[in-house]
Backbone bond lengths (Angstrom), bond angles and torsions (degrees), N, CA, C in turn:
res aa  C-N    CA-C-N  psi(-1)  N-CA   C-N-CA  omega(-1)  CA-C   N-CA-C  phi
1 M - - - 1.449 - - 1.524 108.58 -
2 G 1.328 115.68 132.63 1.447 120.93 -179.88 1.518 111.48 -116.28
3 L 1.299 114.52 -160.54 1.460 121.81 179.68 1.519 109.25 -123.74
4 V 1.316 115.52 139.99 1.453 122.00 172.54 1.514 107.27 -120.97
5 V 1.328 115.73 125.29 1.458 121.32 173.45 1.516 106.46 -105.21
6 F 1.321 115.85 125.32 1.457 120.58 -178.60 1.517 110.92 -95.87
7 D 1.317 114.68 136.80 1.452 121.23 164.14 1.529 105.13 -83.22
8 A 1.300 117.40 154.24 1.465 121.33 -175.70 1.520 112.76 -59.11
9 D 1.335 117.96 -34.67 1.463 119.83 -174.03 1.523 113.10 -58.01
10 V 1.321 117.72 -38.29 1.464 121.37 -179.14 1.531 110.49 -67.39
11 L 1.318 116.72 -43.63 1.468 119.71 -179.15 1.522 111.77 -71.80
12 I 1.313 117.28 -36.57 1.466 120.18 176.35 1.529 109.38 -60.62
13 A 1.313 116.61 -45.57 1.469 120.69 178.45 1.520 111.34 -63.94
14 H 1.313 116.60 -43.02 1.463 121.08 -179.89 1.531 111.56 -59.84
15 L 1.301 116.50 -42.39 1.468 121.54 -174.00 1.525 114.22 -83.50
16 N 1.325 117.83 -14.01 1.457 121.27 -176.11 1.524 110.06 -116.38
17 A 1.321 116.39 104.72 1.466 121.62 -178.04 1.525 112.49 -61.74
18 D 1.323 118.31 -19.51 1.466 121.72 179.31 1.527 112.79 -88.58
19 D 1.309 117.89 -6.58 1.458 121.79 -179.32 1.532 109.21 -69.94
20 S 1.326 116.92 139.19 1.469 121.01 -178.56 1.531 112.65 -62.48
21 Q 1.323 117.50 -21.77 1.469 120.96 179.88 1.533 111.92 -108.49
22 H 1.324 116.27 21.29 1.465 120.43 -176.28 1.533 112.19 -54.47
23 Q 1.323 117.61 -50.87 1.466 119.78 -176.48 1.526 111.38 -61.81
24 A 1.315 116.82 -40.97 1.471 119.97 177.96 1.526 110.47 -64.70
25 G 1.331 117.26 -38.44 1.465 120.62 176.65 1.511 111.51 -63.77
26 V 1.334 116.63 -42.75 1.468 120.96 177.67 1.525 110.01 -60.31
27 E 1.320 116.96 -43.88 1.469 120.62 -179.12 1.530 111.98 -63.86
28 R 1.315 117.27 -41.20 1.475 119.84 -179.24 1.524 111.71 -68.65
29 V 1.311 116.82 -40.07 1.469 119.47 177.41 1.525 109.39 -68.16
30 R 1.315 117.60 -42.39 1.471 120.95 178.63 1.523 110.89 -59.18
31 R 1.329 116.72 -41.39 1.466 119.92 179.16 1.530 110.42 -60.37
32 A 1.325 117.03 -41.44 1.472 120.61 178.30 1.521 110.85 -66.02
33 L 1.322 116.90 -38.53 1.463 120.09 178.49 1.525 111.09 -68.34
34 D 1.336 116.55 -44.05 1.468 120.95 -178.61 1.523 112.15 -64.21
35 S 1.327 116.50 -35.48 1.464 119.96 -178.61 1.526 111.64 -81.73
36 R 1.321 116.18 -7.41 1.457 123.14 -179.32 1.527 111.98 62.05
37 D 1.325 114.77 26.32 1.462 120.02 176.10 1.520 109.62 -67.69
38 R 1.303 115.43 149.45 1.466 120.74 171.72 1.526 106.96 -71.95
39 R 1.324 117.66 135.49 1.457 122.71 -172.79 1.524 110.27 -113.17
40 L 1.349 116.06 123.27 1.460 121.84 -173.56 1.525 111.09 -123.01
41 L 1.337 114.49 152.44 1.459 122.22 178.56 1.520 108.16 -148.85
42 S 1.331 116.50 125.13 1.461 120.89 175.40 1.521 109.37 -61.70
43 L 1.326 116.50 146.14 1.466 119.39 176.52 1.527 112.22 -60.26
44 V 1.311 117.38 -29.97 1.465 119.72 176.52 1.528 109.61 -64.71
45 N 1.319 116.94 -45.71 1.461 120.92 179.64 1.532 111.67 -71.73
46 Y 1.313 116.62 -29.56 1.463 122.00 173.78 1.528 109.97 -59.37
47 S 1.321 116.36 -44.05 1.466 118.89 179.15 1.524 110.52 -64.46
48 E 1.341 117.64 -35.10 1.470 120.06 175.53 1.526 111.37 -61.00
49 V 1.326 116.23 -41.58 1.468 120.89 -179.58 1.529 110.58 -63.43
50 L 1.321 117.07 -33.19 1.470 120.98 -176.93 1.527 114.10 -80.26
51 V 1.322 118.84 -19.39 1.460 121.58 -173.36 1.525 112.54 -59.11
52 G 1.315 118.03 -52.70 1.464 121.14 -177.61 1.520 112.94 -59.10
53 P 1.336 118.45 -52.91 1.461 119.51 178.41 1.529 113.35 -60.49
54 A 1.335 116.89 -36.25 1.465 119.86 178.11 1.526 110.36 -66.51
55 A 1.335 116.65 -39.18 1.461 120.80 -178.99 1.519 112.27 -69.01
56 T 1.333 117.06 -38.10 1.465 119.75 -175.43 1.527 113.51 -90.37
57 L 1.339 117.32 -34.12 1.464 120.05 -174.31 1.525 114.04 -123.55
58 G 1.311 116.86 2.33 1.455 119.89 178.97 1.517 112.23 67.69
59 S 1.324 115.62 -146.76 1.466 120.28 -176.18 1.527 111.93 -64.42
60 D 1.322 118.00 -27.50 1.471 120.32 176.46 1.531 110.53 -65.76
61 G 1.330 116.32 -40.87 1.464 119.91 177.54 1.506 111.81 -64.68
62 T 1.314 116.33 -40.98 1.458 120.78 177.52 1.525 110.28 -62.81
63 A 1.312 117.00 -45.38 1.470 121.25 -179.74 1.526 111.28 -62.39
64 R 1.323 116.69 -42.82 1.477 120.06 179.21 1.526 111.01 -63.58
65 T 1.310 116.35 -42.03 1.460 120.52 -179.10 1.524 110.77 -66.25
66 K 1.311 116.79 -44.36 1.463 120.44 177.61 1.524 110.54 -59.72
67 A 1.323 117.49 -41.94 1.466 121.43 178.97 1.530 110.69 -64.24
68 A 1.337 117.00 -41.74 1.470 120.17 179.75 1.529 110.77 -63.78
69 L 1.315 117.59 -40.75 1.463 120.35 178.57 1.524 111.23 -65.30
70 R 1.334 116.67 -36.83 1.473 119.74 176.50 1.520 110.55 -64.26
71 V 1.327 116.97 -43.73 1.470 121.29 179.38 1.529 110.34 -60.82
72 L 1.318 116.54 -37.78 1.464 121.06 178.90 1.530 112.47 -75.62
73 G 1.311 116.82 -6.96 1.468 120.51 178.83 1.513 112.82 70.61
74 I 1.319 116.90 33.04 1.460 120.59 -179.36 1.526 108.86 -90.17
75 E 1.320 114.80 121.26 1.464 121.93 -179.11 1.527 109.65 -92.04
76 T 1.304 116.53 134.03 1.456 119.53 174.33 1.527 109.19 -87.64
77 I 1.314 113.69 138.18 1.459 120.99 -178.75 1.526 108.35 -106.51
78 P 1.328 117.62 120.86 1.464 119.56 178.87 1.524 111.47 -62.38
79 V 1.290 114.71 151.70 1.460 120.17 176.74 1.520 107.12 -91.08
80 D 1.324 114.43 108.26 1.459 118.51 175.65 1.525 108.82 -98.48
81 T 1.306 115.94 -179.98 1.461 120.31 -177.25 1.523 111.70 -60.61
82 A 1.319 117.46 -40.77 1.467 120.80 -178.60 1.529 111.32 -62.80
83 I 1.327 117.42 -43.47 1.468 120.22 179.27 1.524 109.88 -68.53
84 A 1.322 117.95 -40.53 1.467 120.82 178.66 1.532 110.73 -61.46
85 E 1.315 116.54 -42.45 1.463 119.86 179.38 1.519 111.26 -67.50
86 K 1.338 117.07 -39.48 1.464 121.02 177.92 1.528 109.84 -65.76
87 A 1.323 118.21 -40.09 1.469 121.32 178.33 1.528 110.43 -62.29
88 A 1.328 117.02 -41.07 1.466 120.31 177.90 1.527 110.54 -63.16
89 E 1.326 116.23 -41.73 1.464 120.94 178.48 1.533 110.68 -63.17
90 V 1.332 115.77 -44.77 1.472 120.22 179.12 1.524 109.69 -60.74
91 R 1.311 116.62 -46.82 1.476 120.47 -179.56 1.520 111.13 -60.61
92 A 1.312 116.77 -41.96 1.464 120.76 -178.90 1.533 111.77 -67.85
93 R 1.321 116.66 -39.38 1.465 120.63 -175.71 1.522 113.21 -82.17
94 I 1.326 115.96 -40.41 1.471 120.05 -170.84 1.530 111.66 -104.17
95 K 1.307 117.92 -17.18 1.463 123.42 -179.90 1.529 112.55 68.01
96 L 1.313 116.46 32.55 1.468 120.81 173.62 1.518 109.24 -77.08
97 K 1.313 116.60 159.28 1.461 120.70 169.80 1.529 106.72 -63.50
98 L 1.315 116.51 150.32 1.461 120.15 -174.79 1.533 113.08 -58.06
99 P 1.337 120.70 -43.66 1.473 117.94 177.90 1.533 112.78 -60.82
100 D 1.326 117.10 -36.75 1.468 119.98 176.52 1.522 110.59 -66.91
101 A 1.317 116.83 -37.50 1.458 120.42 177.12 1.526 110.84 -63.06
102 Y 1.334 117.10 -33.54 1.468 119.95 176.13 1.529 111.28 -68.09
103 A 1.311 117.77 -37.45 1.469 119.66 176.94 1.525 109.53 -62.29
104 V 1.333 116.59 -45.01 1.470 120.87 178.87 1.526 110.47 -64.01
105 A 1.315 117.28 -46.08 1.473 120.89 -179.11 1.527 111.26 -62.10
106 T 1.318 117.12 -38.53 1.467 120.92 178.09 1.522 110.28 -65.00
107 A 1.325 116.58 -42.67 1.470 120.35 178.59 1.527 111.22 -65.87
108 L 1.326 116.98 -40.88 1.470 120.00 177.69 1.522 111.06 -63.78
109 S 1.313 116.85 -39.84 1.459 121.06 177.56 1.527 110.79 -63.28
110 A 1.320 116.11 -43.17 1.467 120.62 178.82 1.526 110.80 -65.44
111 A 1.328 116.75 -35.19 1.467 120.96 -178.47 1.520 112.33 -66.60
112 R 1.330 117.03 -21.80 1.467 119.22 176.36 1.525 111.22 -68.17
113 A 1.329 116.68 -29.34 1.464 121.20 -177.03 1.531 112.50 -96.26
114 D 1.319 117.69 -21.06 1.466 121.47 -175.76 1.521 108.01 -146.91
115 D 1.314 116.20 129.21 1.462 120.51 -177.06 1.522 112.47 -74.73
116 D 1.328 117.91 -21.67 1.466 122.57 -175.65 1.530 109.61 -97.99
117 V 1.331 116.02 77.73 1.467 122.07 -177.83 1.517 108.77 -125.45
118 R 1.313 115.78 134.80 1.458 119.03 171.31 1.519 109.13 -129.75
119 L 1.307 114.63 149.71 1.456 122.22 178.43 1.519 107.47 -106.75
120 E 1.319 116.47 120.09 1.462 121.76 178.69 1.514 109.23 -96.00
121 S 1.320 115.85 113.01 1.458 122.79 178.27 1.518 107.43 -150.70
122 F 1.322 116.50 146.08 1.464 120.47 173.23 1.520 111.08 -80.27
123 D 1.307 116.90 -15.09 1.456 122.28 -178.02 1.527 108.84 -84.82
124 K 1.319 115.93 108.77 1.468 120.71 -177.17 1.535 111.99 -61.35
125 Q 1.322 117.36 -32.72 1.466 120.66 178.79 1.532 110.51 -64.44
126 V 1.323 117.26 -36.67 1.465 121.80 178.15 1.527 109.81 -65.22
127 V 1.319 116.81 -46.91 1.466 120.99 -179.53 1.524 110.47 -64.90
128 R 1.335 116.85 -42.85 1.478 119.90 178.24 1.522 110.99 -61.91
129 A 1.325 116.96 -40.16 1.466 120.17 179.11 1.523 110.54 -61.55
130 F 1.322 116.85 -45.51 1.467 120.04 178.86 1.521 110.47 -60.53
131 T 1.319 117.11 -47.21 1.460 121.25 -178.38 1.529 111.09 -61.17
132 A 1.318 116.88 -46.60 1.471 120.73 -178.33 1.525 111.48 -65.88
133 L 1.313 117.31 -46.32 1.463 120.19 -177.41 1.529 111.77 -70.81
134 R 1.291 116.46 -29.89 1.469 119.67 177.50 1.520 110.35 -66.99
135 R 1.311 116.53 -40.19 1.485 120.62 178.84 1.520 111.62 -63.53
136 R 1.336 115.16 -36.10 1.470 119.63 -177.47 1.528 112.34 -74.44
137 G 1.349 114.23 -20.62 1.452 117.96 179.61 1.440 111.11 85.35
């Protein structure tokens, strides 16, 4: 059993049937469920996932989204000083948007504790950043 860190884009697509990448999001989440990997999400990326439902459905949308994430067994990871500093470093070095840098920093932090970590994102630059920075240590 490994760890999967989700970027918000995959979960947003998974949860929204109207999203152009919905099927791909469903497949990526299903793969994590089938492999019984532990599923993680930075609190920064968690807030990204909640924005759309909050904007369209208000507190009901937020409640539904939170319930769906619980059903999927997705754990939110608090942003501590180490992750915040790593996200700043990632943003400075790779020029990712700050929320994407948090996804990478969360995955790098998880990789210190478990060698079997993957970052699920539709953004190839995010995945490449994680892979490159993980190799460098």
